[in-house]
N, C-alpha and C positions, 0 to 999 in steps of 0.2 A: 549394559544398558542397551537396549534395542533402539533402532532409529526412530520409531514412533515415540517411545518414551522420552528420548532426548528432545525431540522436537516439541512435545507437549509441555515438557519441563521449561524449555526456553520460552514458550509463549505464556506459560503461567507466571514465570518470573518477571516478565514485562508488566503484568498488571499488579504485582506486589509492590509494597513500599520497600525502601531500602533496608529499614530495620527488620523486615521479615524475609530478607535474602532476595529481594527483588533487584532487577537490573534497572539502572538509570540510563545507561548507554550501552552500545556495543559497537563493534568495528566490521565493516565490509571490507574485504580484501579482494582486489582484482588486479592482475597483472603487476604484482608486487606493490601496489599502492594501497594504503589503508584509508577509509574513509570512516570517520567517527559519526555515529548516528545517536541522536538524543530523541527517542520517540515520545510522543505525547500519548499515553497509553489509552486515554479516553477516546481518542480519535481513530485508534488503529483498527483497521479491518484485517482479518486473517483468512487466508485460504490455503489449504493443504491438499495435495493429491500424492498418490503414490502409483508406482507401476504395478501391473498385474503380475508380472514376472520380473525379478531383479530387485536391486537394492536401492534405487533412486526414490528419494522423497522430495517433493517440490513444496516450497513454502513462499507464499506471496504476503508481504506486509505492505500495507499502504494506508495513507491518511483517508478515511472514509469520505471526506470532502471531495475526493477524486472520482468517487463512484456515481454520485447523484449531484446534479447541479442544486444549488441553493437559489430557488426561483424567487422566494421572497426578498432576498437581498441582491437579486441579479448578479450572482457569483458562481463562477464554474472554473474548473482547472482542466487543462488539456495537455496531453503530451503530443509534441509535435516534433517531427524528424528535422534534422539539420537540412537546410536548403529548401524547405517547404515554406510557402507563405502562409502564415497562420490565419491571416484574414480570409484567404480564399478558401482553405481547407475547412474552416469552422463556420463559415457563412451560412451553410446549409442547415446547421444546428439551430439557428435563430428562427423562431416562429414568424410567419408573416403577421402583419398587423391584424389584430382581431382574431387570429387563429387561436383555438384552445389547445393547451397542452396538459397532459396530466402527469 
């Protein structure tokens, strides 16, 4: 099985129910530690890229709510580095009073 086929099968199994061979969970392993992930498939956004030369294939899975703010409910998610004040770094993302945003 090629790299593209393996990744496409993994992504497809995330959307299938358990009775159809789908995945309910998977594990991310980093530095010998395992993190169990229970994705909510309806919210998942997927991005894949591959190198022009070589065998690397990149897959990004993320909650779609992290990509676009929910303006109606005044809710947004942000990734903030350790040691950075989130209020300072995010304040510029808040529109001024009366300012229109699309």
